[in-house]
C-alpha positions as CSV (number, residue, x, y, z in Angstrom):
1,M,13.6,31.6,38.4
2,R,12.9,28.7,36.5
3,K,9.9,29.7,34.8
4,I,11.8,32.8,33.8
5,L,14.4,30.9,32.6
6,L,12.0,28.8,30.4
7,R,10.0,31.6,29.0
8,F,13.4,33.0,27.8
9,L,14.6,30.1,26.3
10,M,10.8,29.5,24.6
11,T,11.6,33.1,23.2
12,V,15.2,32.4,21.9
13,F,14.1,29.2,20.1
14,M,11.0,31.0,18.6
15,A,13.1,33.7,17.3
16,C,16.3,31.9,16.0
17,S,17.1,29.1,14.2
18,F,18.3,25.9,16.2
19,F,21.0,23.2,15.5
20,V,20.5,19.4,16.0
21,G,23.4,17.4,16.2
22,G,25.1,20.1,14.1
23,Q,22.9,20.6,11.3
24,Q,20.4,23.8,11.2
25,A,17.1,23.5,10.8
26,E,14.6,26.4,11.4
27,A,12.1,26.3,13.8
28,G,9.0,24.1,13.0
29,M,10.5,23.2,9.7
30,I,12.8,20.6,8.5
31,S,14.2,21.4,5.0
32,L,14.2,19.1,2.2
33,E,18.0,18.7,2.6
34,D,17.7,17.5,5.8
35,E,14.7,15.2,5.3
36,I,16.7,13.5,2.6
37,K,19.9,12.8,4.5
38,M,18.3,11.5,7.6
39,G,16.2,9.2,5.4
40,R,19.4,7.9,3.6
41,E,21.1,7.4,6.8
42,T,18.2,5.6,8.4
43,A,17.8,3.7,5.2
44,Q,21.9,2.9,5.3
45,S,21.1,1.7,8.9
46,L,18.3,-0.9,8.2
47,E,20.2,-2.1,5.1
48,A,23.4,-2.8,7.4
49,K,21.0,-4.6,10.0
50,Y,19.1,-6.9,7.9
51,G,20.7,-6.8,4.6
52,V,19.1,-6.5,0.9
53,L,17.5,-9.5,-0.6
54,Q,19.8,-10.7,-3.3
55,D,17.0,-11.7,-5.8
56,P,17.1,-9.2,-8.9
57,Y,13.6,-10.0,-9.9
58,L,12.1,-9.4,-6.9
59,Q,13.9,-6.2,-6.5
60,E,13.1,-5.0,-9.6
61,R,9.5,-5.8,-9.6
62,V,8.9,-4.1,-6.3
63,N,10.9,-1.1,-7.4
64,N,8.8,-0.9,-11.2
65,I,5.5,-0.8,-8.4
66,G,6.8,1.8,-6.2
67,Q,8.1,4.0,-9.0
68,R,4.7,3.7,-10.5
69,L,3.0,4.9,-7.4
70,A,5.5,7.4,-6.8
71,K,4.7,9.3,-10.0
72,V,1.2,9.9,-8.8
73,C,1.8,10.7,-4.9
74,G,2.2,14.5,-5.5
75,R,5.9,14.9,-4.1
76,D,8.0,14.7,-7.5
77,E,10.8,16.6,-5.8
78,L,12.0,13.0,-4.0
79,T,14.0,10.5,-5.9
80,Y,12.1,7.6,-4.4
81,S,14.0,3.9,-3.7
82,F,11.9,0.7,-3.2
83,K,13.9,-2.3,-1.7
84,V,13.1,-5.6,0.1
85,L,15.1,-6.3,3.0
86,N,16.2,-9.8,3.8
87,C,14.2,-10.5,6.7
88,N,11.2,-13.0,7.5
89,E,9.0,-10.2,9.2
90,V,5.6,-9.2,7.6
91,N,6.2,-5.7,7.4
92,A,7.1,-2.4,5.3
93,L,8.2,1.1,6.2
94,A,9.2,4.3,4.7
95,C,12.0,6.4,5.6
96,P,11.8,10.2,5.4
97,G,13.0,11.3,2.1
98,G,11.7,8.6,0.0
99,F,13.5,5.5,1.0
100,I,10.9,2.3,1.2
101,Y,11.3,-1.1,2.2
102,V,9.3,-4.2,2.4
103,Y,10.6,-7.2,4.0
104,K,11.0,-10.5,2.7
105,G,8.2,-12.0,4.8
106,L,5.6,-9.5,3.5
107,M,6.7,-10.3,-0.2
108,D,5.6,-14.2,0.9
109,Y,2.3,-12.7,2.9
110,M,1.0,-10.5,-0.1
111,P,2.7,-12.1,-3.1
112,T,0.7,-10.1,-6.2
113,D,1.4,-7.0,-7.6
114,A,-2.1,-5.8,-6.7
115,E,-1.5,-6.6,-3.2
116,L,2.1,-5.0,-3.0
117,S,0.4,-1.7,-4.9
118,G,-1.9,-1.3,-1.6
119,V,1.3,-2.0,0.8
120,L,3.5,0.5,-1.4
121,G,0.7,3.1,-1.9
122,H,0.3,3.2,2.0
123,E,3.6,3.6,2.6
124,V,4.2,6.1,-0.3
125,G,1.6,8.3,1.3
126,H,3.5,8.2,4.5
127,V,6.5,10.1,2.8
128,A,3.9,12.0,0.8
129,K,2.3,13.9,3.8
130,K,5.7,14.0,5.8
131,H,4.3,11.8,8.7
132,T,7.5,11.1,9.8
133,V,8.8,14.5,9.2
134,N,5.8,15.8,11.2
135,A,6.6,13.8,14.4
136,I,10.0,14.5,14.3
137,E,9.1,18.2,14.7
138,K,6.8,17.6,17.4
139,Q,9.6,15.7,19.3
140,M,12.1,18.6,18.7
141,W,9.5,21.0,20.5
142,T,9.3,18.5,23.1
143,S,13.1,18.3,23.5
144,L,13.5,22.3,23.4
145,I,15.2,22.4,26.6
146,L,17.3,19.7,26.4
147,I,18.6,21.0,22.7
148,V,19.2,24.9,24.1
149,A,20.9,23.4,27.5
150,T,23.2,21.1,25.6
151,K,24.0,24.1,22.9
152,G,22.4,21.8,20.1
153,Q,24.6,18.6,20.9
154,G,21.2,16.9,21.8
155,M,19.6,14.3,19.8
156,G,20.5,14.4,15.9
157,L,18.0,14.3,13.1
158,V,18.8,11.0,12.2
159,Q,18.5,9.5,15.8
160,A,15.4,11.7,16.0
161,A,14.1,9.8,12.5
162,Q,14.9,6.4,13.9
163,Q,13.0,7.0,16.8
164,A,10.0,8.4,15.3
165,L,10.0,5.5,12.8
166,F,10.1,2.8,15.6
167,A,7.6,4.5,17.6
168,G,5.0,4.1,15.1
169,Y,2.3,6.5,13.4
170,S,-0.4,8.2,15.0
171,R,-4.0,6.7,14.3
172,T,-4.7,10.0,12.2
173,D,-1.6,9.6,10.3
174,E,-2.6,6.1,9.3
175,R,-6.0,6.9,8.2
176,G,-4.2,9.3,6.2
177,A,-1.9,6.7,4.6
178,D,-4.7,4.6,4.1
179,K,-6.5,7.1,2.2
180,E,-3.4,7.9,0.0
181,G,-2.8,4.3,-0.5
182,V,-6.3,3.8,-2.0
183,K,-5.8,6.8,-4.1
184,N,-2.2,6.3,-5.3
185,S,-3.1,2.7,-6.2
186,I,-5.9,3.5,-8.5
187,A,-4.0,6.7,-9.9
188,A,-1.2,4.2,-10.7
189,G,-3.4,1.8,-12.5
190,F,-3.5,-1.1,-10.2
191,N,-6.3,-3.1,-8.6
192,P,-8.7,-0.7,-6.7
193,Y,-9.3,-3.2,-4.0
194,S,-5.7,-3.2,-3.2
195,M,-5.8,-1.3,0.1
196,L,-9.0,-3.3,0.9
197,I,-7.5,-6.5,0.3
198,T,-4.0,-5.1,2.6
199,V,-6.4,-3.9,5.2
200,W,-7.9,-7.5,5.5
201,K,-5.0,-9.4,5.8
202,L,-3.4,-7.1,8.2
203,D,-6.4,-7.7,10.4
204,D,-5.7,-11.6,10.2
205,L,-2.5,-11.2,10.8
206,S,-3.4,-9.1,14.2
207,K,-5.5,-12.0,15.1
208,Q,-3.0,-14.8,14.6
209,G,-0.6,-12.6,16.8
210,G,1.8,-12.0,13.9
211,G,2.8,-8.3,12.7
212,A,5.6,-6.4,13.4
213,K,6.1,-3.4,15.9
214,Y,6.5,-0.4,13.5
215,G,5.8,0.4,9.8
216,L,2.8,-0.4,8.3
217,F,1.8,-2.7,11.3
218,S,2.2,-0.2,13.9
219,S,-1.0,1.6,15.2
220,H,-4.4,-0.1,13.8
221,P,-6.3,-1.6,16.6
222,E,-9.5,-0.7,15.0
223,P,-9.6,-2.9,11.9
224,E,-13.3,-3.0,11.3
225,E,-13.2,1.3,11.0
226,R,-10.4,0.9,8.8
227,V,-12.4,-1.3,6.4
228,K,-15.4,1.0,6.7
229,R,-13.3,3.8,5.7
230,V,-11.7,2.3,2.7
231,M,-15.2,1.1,1.6
232,K,-16.6,4.4,1.8
233,Q,-13.6,5.9,-0.3
234,L,-13.7,3.3,-2.9
235,K,-17.8,3.9,-3.4
236,E,-16.6,7.2,-5.2
237,Y,-15.0,5.2,-8.0
238,N,-18.5,3.4,-8.8
239,I,-16.6,0.1,-9.0
240,H,-18.2,-2.8,-11.0
241,P,-18.9,-5.7,-11.3
242,D,-20.2,-6.1,-7.9
243,V,-19.2,-8.7,-5.0
244,V,-21.7,-10.7,-3.0
245,V,-20.2,-12.1,-0.1
246,T,-21.7,-15.2,1.7
247,D,-19.0,-15.6,4.2
248,D,-14.9,-15.5,4.1
249,N,-15.0,-18.5,1.9
250,H,-18.0,-17.9,-0.6
251,A,-18.4,-15.0,-2.6
252,T,-19.8,-14.2,-6.0
253,V,-18.9,-11.4,-8.7
254,K,-21.9,-9.9,-9.9
255,E,-23.3,-7.8,-12.8
256,G,-26.6,-8.4,-14.3
257,R,-27.4,-11.5,-15.2
258,W,-23.8,-12.5,-15.2
259,S,-22.1,-14.1,-12.2
260,F,-18.8,-15.9,-11.2
261,N,-18.4,-18.0,-7.9
262,I,-15.5,-18.2,-5.9
263,S,-15.4,-20.8,-2.9
264,Q,-11.9,-21.7,-2.4
265,S,-9.6,-20.1,0.0
266,I,-5.9,-20.3,-1.1
267,G,-3.3,-20.3,1.7
268,N,-3.7,-16.8,3.9
269,T,-6.0,-15.5,0.7
270,K,-9.4,-16.1,1.3
271,A,-12.3,-16.6,-1.2
272,K,-13.7,-12.9,-0.3
273,Y,-10.4,-11.6,-1.2
274,R,-10.1,-13.4,-4.3
275,A,-13.5,-12.4,-5.4
276,Y,-12.6,-8.8,-5.0
277,M,-9.7,-8.9,-6.6
278,L,-11.3,-10.4,-9.7
279,A,-13.9,-7.9,-9.5
280,G,-11.1,-5.1,-9.2
281,G,-9.5,-6.5,-12.5
282,L,-12.6,-6.6,-14.2
283,W,-12.9,-3.2,-13.4
284,Q,-9.3,-2.4,-14.6
285,V,-10.2,-3.9,-18.1
286,R,-13.3,-1.6,-18.7
287,Q,-11.1,1.4,-17.6
288,R,-9.2,0.6,-21.2
289,G,-12.5,1.3,-23.3
290,T,-14.7,-1.1,-25.2
291,I,-13.9,-4.8,-23.9
292,N,-12.6,-7.3,-26.6
293,P,-13.4,-10.7,-25.6
294,N,-10.5,-12.1,-27.4
295,H,-8.1,-10.4,-25.1
296,F,-8.6,-12.7,-22.2
297,V,-6.0,-15.4,-22.6
298,V,-4.5,-18.1,-20.2
299,H,-1.0,-18.8,-18.9
300,D,-0.7,-22.4,-17.8
301,N,1.8,-22.4,-15.0
302,G,1.4,-26.2,-14.4
303,S,0.2,-26.0,-10.4
304,T,-1.7,-22.3,-11.4
305,A,-2.9,-21.0,-14.1
306,D,-3.5,-17.0,-14.7
307,I,-5.9,-15.3,-16.8
308,Y,-4.9,-12.0,-18.6
309,Y,-6.6,-9.1,-20.4
310,D,-3.4,-7.8,-22.5
311,D,-1.3,-7.1,-19.2
312,I,-3.6,-7.0,-16.7
313,Q,-3.6,-10.3,-14.5
314,V,-7.6,-10.7,-13.9
315,L,-7.4,-13.9,-11.9
316,R,-5.1,-16.6,-10.5
317,L,-6.6,-20.2,-10.6
318,Y,-5.0,-23.0,-8.6
319,Q,-5.0,-27.0,-8.5
320,Q,-7.7,-27.0,-5.9
321,D,-9.9,-24.7,-7.9
322,A,-10.0,-27.3,-10.9
323,G,-12.4,-30.1,-9.3
324,A,-13.6,-32.2,-12.0
325,F,-11.7,-30.2,-14.6
326,G,-8.5,-31.9,-13.5
327,S,-5.6,-29.1,-13.6
328,A,-5.5,-25.3,-13.3
329,G,-5.1,-24.7,-16.6
330,A,-8.3,-26.5,-17.9
331,Y,-10.1,-24.9,-15.2
332,A,-8.6,-21.2,-16.4
333,S,-9.8,-21.8,-19.9
334,A,-13.2,-22.6,-18.8
335,C,-13.0,-19.3,-16.8
336,A,-12.1,-17.4,-19.4
337,D,-14.9,-18.4,-21.5
338,M,-17.0,-17.1,-18.8
339,L,-15.2,-14.0,-18.6
340,R,-15.7,-13.5,-22.5
341,E,-19.3,-13.9,-21.8
342,W,-19.2,-11.1,-19.3
343,A,-17.7,-8.5,-22.0
344,P,-20.6,-8.0,-24.1
345,L,-22.7,-7.4,-20.9
346,A,-20.1,-4.9,-19.5
347,N,-19.9,-2.9,-22.9
348,A,-23.5,-2.6,-23.1
349,N,-23.7,-1.3,-19.5
350,D,-20.9,1.1,-20.1
351,A,-22.7,2.4,-22.7
352,K,-26.1,3.4,-21.3
353,P,-24.6,6.5,-19.6
354,Q,-23.7,7.6,-23.4
355,S,-26.7,6.9,-24.8
356,S,-28.8,8.5,-22.1
357,K,-26.8,12.0,-22.6
358,K,-27.4,11.7,-26.6
359,K,-31.2,11.8,-26.1
């Protein structure tokens, strides 16, 4: 009798729409309206729990980065929001419907726009590929008997969304979000190594026993494989200059006879990471076309100094880097001269494929 009843319930479920918490959803599909509604209510719950950080500058900065990524993610039917929660955990998460959050602790751990673009690109990827929505639909199938037996008064969509979010993503979904993170970051014009630095820093955090229970840090027991997959994807973009790594604290950015050594790790940012960020920044520069050496400028901030090419932040120098130069600003000026020496070499290398085509 039990088997007959189960078969009957399955037939009814597959033939009809079902109701969850009073909301109708067709079998195997959550509507766009439902996705946005449960995402909004989940977002409101998060904001009530943690509070939104009262820092207009940081909020605007995160939102600007996020909106650039949202424009290239492939789901323009959603209106995305990006906010910083007032919580010191190093974490980020994406609610269904495009409500995306980073925690204040993550802003401290990954302070640059490039790093944040890797984080947000990953989270946007979860929304674009409907990972939470798909997980909820699977959960609905698992809860079939409960839903029918309670006449639709079982688990609501919002509760299902929160459970799916806090349970973490599958490894397959995390791999997909990494892939989207690389693609989205590059398509939006950010440093191509953003996602790589994010993965490395997550690995560092996990080894320290840090990280949160869900969101960006939920299902990553395979950091070496993640790095390999991201590296493989990045090869498709033919990124130059190259990076030669001696160890975590010594790396060189090279192109032909030109080289730039980085041998200072700053805080939780290893020299290796800084070298990749420099190489990625220079790749961004060459995407603008012929490089004008005079467009490299130094912004001296006192204890730090930034080298920009127009609006692209290429490298940040610290007092620890300065050595005999005495100050971060003085050392940055010398480094800017080195980058100006790289410019004509890069221009010549970029012109070679065009010359060969003409011949």
